[in-house]
C-alpha positions in Angstrom: -14.0 17.7 43.9 -10.2 16.7 44.0 -8.0 18.8 42.0 -7.1 18.5 38.7 -3.9 16.9 37.9 -1.3 18.5 36.8 -1.3 17.5 33.3 -5.1 18.8 33.2 -4.6 22.5 34.4 -1.6 22.9 32.2 -4.3 21.0 28.9 -6.9 24.0 29.9 -4.6 26.6 31.0 -3.6 26.5 26.3 -5.3 29.0 24.3 -6.0 26.0 21.3 -8.1 28.8 19.7 -5.1 30.0 18.5 -3.5 27.0 16.9 -4.8 24.5 13.6 -5.0 21.2 13.2 -5.3 19.7 9.6 -9.0 21.0 9.8 -9.5 23.6 11.4 -9.2 25.6 14.8 -7.8 23.2 17.5 -10.7 23.1 19.5 -11.1 19.8 19.5 -7.6 18.5 20.9 -7.7 18.9 24.5 -10.7 16.6 24.5 -8.6 14.4 22.0 -5.3 14.4 24.5 -7.6 13.3 27.8 -9.1 10.6 25.7 -5.4 9.8 25.0 -5.0 9.7 28.7 -7.5 7.7 29.8 -6.9 4.5 31.4 -9.2 2.7 29.1 -7.2 1.8 26.5 -9.9 1.6 23.9 -10.3 5.7 24.6 -6.9 6.1 24.1 -6.6 4.5 21.0 -9.2 6.7 19.9 -7.8 10.1 20.8 -4.2 9.4 19.6 -6.1 8.2 16.4 -7.9 11.7 16.5 -4.7 13.6 17.3 -2.8 12.0 14.5 -5.3 12.8 11.4 -5.2 16.5 12.8 -1.6 17.0 14.1 0.2 15.0 11.3 -1.9 14.0 8.1 -0.8 11.1 6.7 2.9 11.9 7.3 2.7 15.2 5.0 1.2 17.8 6.3 1.9 19.2 10.1 -0.6 21.5 11.6 0.4 24.6 14.3 -1.9 22.6 17.3 1.1 19.6 17.1 3.4 21.9 19.1 0.9 22.8 21.8 -0.3 18.9 21.7 3.6 17.6 22.1 4.6 17.5 25.8 1.0 15.9 26.7 1.5 13.2 23.9 5.4 12.6 25.2 4.3 12.9 28.8 1.9 9.1 28.0 4.7 7.4 26.4 6.3 5.9 29.5 3.1 4.6 30.9 1.1 3.5 27.8 0.3 0.2 27.0 2.2 -1.6 23.9 -1.1 -0.6 21.7 -1.3 3.1 22.6 3.1 3.6 22.5 2.3 2.2 18.7 -0.3 4.8 18.0 1.9 7.8 20.1 5.0 6.3 18.7 3.2 7.1 15.1 2.5 10.7 15.9 6.1 11.1 17.0 7.4 9.7 13.5 4.3 12.4 12.1 5.6 14.8 13.5 9.4 13.9 12.7 8.7 13.5 9.2 6.5 15.8 8.4 9.0 19.1 10.4 12.0 17.9 8.2 13.1 21.3 6.2 13.5 19.0 3.2 10.2 17.4 3.1 8.3 20.2 3.7 10.0 21.8 0.8 9.1 18.8 -1.3 5.3 18.8 -0.3 4.8 22.5 -1.0 5.6 22.3 -4.8 3.9 18.9 -4.7 1.1 20.9 -4.0 2.1 24.4 -6.4 1.8 26.2 -3.2 5.2 29.2 -3.8 8.1 28.5 -1.4 7.3 30.5 2.0 9.6 30.5 4.7 9.0 27.9 7.7 6.7 28.5 10.3 8.9 29.5 13.7 6.3 26.6 15.4 8.4 24.7 13.4 11.2 24.5 15.0 9.9 24.6 17.6 8.7 21.4 17.4 11.7 20.5 15.5 14.1 21.4 18.3 11.8 19.6 21.2 11.8 17.1 19.0 15.4 16.7 19.1 15.4 17.4 22.6 13.2 14.3 22.8 15.2 11.9 20.4 16.8 10.4 24.0 13.8 8.9 25.1 12.3 8.0 21.6 15.7 6.1 20.9 15.8 3.8 24.4 12.4 2.0 22.5 14.3 1.2 19.1 15.2 -2.1 21.1 12.0 -3.1 22.4 11.0 -6.5 22.2 8.0 -5.5 20.2 9.2 -5.1 16.5 5.9 -2.6 15.7 7.4 -0.1 18.6 11.1 -0.5 17.6 10.5 -0.1 13.8 8.7 3.4 14.8 11.4 4.5 17.6 14.1 3.7 14.5 11.6 5.7 12.3 11.4 8.7 14.4 15.2 8.5 15.2 16.5 8.0 11.3 14.6 11.0 10.9 15.7 13.1 13.2 19.2 12.3 12.0 19.1 13.5 9.4 19.6 16.7 11.4 23.0 16.2 12.3 23.3 15.2 8.0 22.7 18.8 7.0 24.1 20.4 9.7 
């Protein structure tokens, strides 16, 4: 049996039971990432849709599994079809929106939660997003208008960091 590719070894080395999705413990995330990595576009799209729903639900909630899933999602960006690229950028834009400290406070207030300190993993994810900014910004001039729009949305969301510091 041939050895697993590096990303699969790394994927299975993560203790996913330590992370959560919007729906609970993130034990399904590895399978969703494997589907995202599928050469079959429909399978990849289904994996992306499940990741988006569980990691950054409707761009209002972020789950801790987003931090562990982020590198695996980013790895697919340069080699994906345009349809899958749209879904990946949708996820990444959701990460940018839902890790914004102002939006997090607004969401907590809207659902009646008392103000809590931001979990450390949120800042780790925000930092990783900042580092990915140049790679994602390169898509802002893509000929596919949806890809370009999502990349610009990500850049706009992340540019708030420069304004607030």
